[in-house]
N, C-alpha and C positions, 0 to 999 in steps of 0.2 A: 479705388485702387488699393490692392492689398499691400502689406508691408513688403512682401517679397518682390512684388512688381515694382514698387518704388525703388528698392535697393538695386535690382537689376537694371532698371531704367537709368539710375544715376550713374552707375559704373559704365554702362554702355554709352551714355552721353559724354562722359569724360573721355573715354577712349576715342570715340569718333570725333569729338571736338579737337582733341590734341592731334589726331591723325590729319584732320583737315588743315590745321595750322602747319603741320609738317610738310604737307604737299606744296605749300606756298613758300617754303623757306630754304630750299637748297638748290641754287643754280649750279653748283659744282657737280652735283649728282646728275642733273639734267644733261650735262655735257658728256657724260660717260655712256652714250647710247651705242649699243652694239647688240645685234641679234645673236642670242645664244640658244642652242637646242640641247636638251638633255633628257635623260630618261632613267628609270629605275626598274629593277626586277627583284622580286622577293619571294621567298618560300617560307611560310610560317606554319606552325603547328596548329594555330587556331586564329581565325579572323575575329578580332575583338573590336566592337564599335561601342564606345562609351560604356565599357564594362560588360557588354552582352555579346555572346558568341553568335556570329552570323553564319557559321558553318556547322551548327549542331555539334560543336566540340571537335570538328574535324579539321584537316589541314587546308591551306589555301595557297594558290599561286596568284601573285599580284604584280601589277606593272603600271607604270605611268610614263607619260610623254609631256614635256614642257617646252614652251618657247618663252624666252625672256628678252625684253628690250628696255634698257634703262631700268626704271622702277616698275615697269609694267610686266605682267606675266599672264600666261594662259596655258591650259593643259587639260589632260584627261587622265583618269585613273580607273582601273578595272580589277575585279576580283571574282572568283567563284564564291557562291553563297548557297545556303540551303534554307530559304525562307519563302513560305507561302506559295509554293509551286514554281518558283523561279530559281535558276541556278547561276545567275550572273548579275553583278552590279557594275554599272558604268557611270562614273561621275565626271562632270565637266565643271571647270572653274576658270575665273579670270579676276585679276585684281592688281593692286599696287603694293609695293613694299618700300615706303619712304623711311628716312631716318631724320631725327631732329634732336639735337642736344644729347646725342648718345643713345636715344631711345629708338628702337626699331619697331615699325608699325607694319601690320599686314591687314589690308582691307580687301575683301574679296566676295564675289558672288559665287555660290556653289549650287549645282543642280544635280541631284541624285536620281538616277534612273534604274529601273528594274525590269528589263525586257522580259516579257512572258509572264509577269506577275498576275495573279488572280485578282484583278482590280476592276471588275465590271461594276461593282457597287460603290467603290471608293478608290480614288487615284493613289497609287503607290508612290509615284515620282513626286518629288517636292524640292522646294528652293530654300536655301539658307543664306543669310548675310553673316559673314565672319568679320569680326574686328578683334585685333590682337595688338598688344603692346608688350615689348620685352626690353630688358636692360641687363647688360653684362658688367659685372663688377670684377675688375682686375684681370680680365681676359679668361676667367675660369668659371665663375658662378653667374648663371643667367637665370633671372626670375621673369616670369611672364604671366599675363592674365589674358584670357581669350573668351569671347562671347560668340555664340552661334544663335541667331534668331531666325525663326521661320514664321511667316504669317499663316501657314497651313501645313502642319506636319504630315508625315506619311500616312496614307489611308484616311486623310481628311479628319484627323483627330484633334485639330484645333491649333491655336497659336502656341509656339514652343520657344523656350529659351534653354540653352545649355551654357553654364558658366564654369570655366576651368582656371585653376591656379597651378602653375608648374614651376619646377626648379631643376636645373641641370648643372652639374659640376664636372668640368673637364680637367683631368689630371695633366700636369705639365710634362711628366716624364713617361716614357714608353715602358710597357710591361714586357719583360723578357726581351727587351730591345726590339720588339716586333709589333705589339698591339698598342693602340692609342685608347686608353680606357676613359669612360665617363660614367657617372651615375646620375639617375634622374628619377623624379617622382611627380605625380600629378593627383590633384583632388578636384572632382567636378560634380556638379549637380544639374539635373535636367528637370524642367517643368513643362508639362504638356496639358492643355485644357482638359482633354478627355482620357488621360492616362495617369497612372500614379507618379508622383514626384519621387525621385530617388537620387542617391549619392553614389558615386563610383570613384575608384582610386587605383593607382598602380605605382610600382617602384621597381627599378631594374638596373642592370649593368649592360653597357654597350661597349664592345671592343671593335675598334676600327683597325683595318690592316690592308696592306698593299694599296694604299691610297683610295681605292674605290669600293672596298668591301667592308662589311660590318656584320657582326653577330650580336644579337640582343637577347637577353634572358630577362623576363619580366613577370612579376606577380600582379594579378588583377583580382579585384573583388568589387561587390556592390552590396547595398543594404536592401535590395529588393527581396520580398518574400516570394514563395512559389506562385501565388495568385498574380502578383504584380508582374512577375517574369513572363507568365503565360500571356498577359495582356500585351506585352511588347513583341515577343518573338515566338510565342506559341508553345514553348517547351520550358518546363519549370527549371530543369537543371542547367540551362545555358546562362544563368546569371550567377552561378556559384563561383567561389574562389578557384583560381587556376594559375598555373605557371605556363607561359607561352615563350617559345623560342622562335627567333626569326633570323634568317640569313638573307642579306640584301646586297645588291651591287648597283652602282651608278655608272652611267656611260654618257 
């Protein structure tokens, strides 16, 4: 086992172990069972997935639908894309969001699908297991660690891990007595057996308004070179630095 595999394995085991303990430790939360339906709609200047443009640097319309019952949730998410002959991505997910000693956990199964993809030789659709732990300090600063593990990444490129560290700071006062501002950033790395390892990161400002609306401006970049970028998305320029704007609404 490589050093990287051991490090990722240790982190993943800690997160999953703590999350399992959390699922056994909160009878109060179990009593708050109520079915809630919600959704999102978003318009973004570029669909970025782990630092890579999935729309060939073009805009995307995205939406999701979720059902929540207690700590359990399930839903689906969709976006237009421009990858390997397909123009749509539809993802399905289900999981739990328990809390324990102030730590919020998110453990979920995700299934990414690409209807119409040119995958006669290798399957484009794939599964990931998500494990996340987050803690909020003083109701403003939230730190989180998230791992995504796949036994077989897209187009059968082997076992994969993506590990992300993120921070979000929510300001207590409103901007211009209208916007609720927050700043956030994330650093992540992805390892895939048959693809180059790379690191990606972002930083941005989010402004919430009218309770259900938000606008986000975010800088993205990766350390992938042109050859590595082509191996992931087929176009060298789609891994370069960029600024992305997103308008979103919840309902």
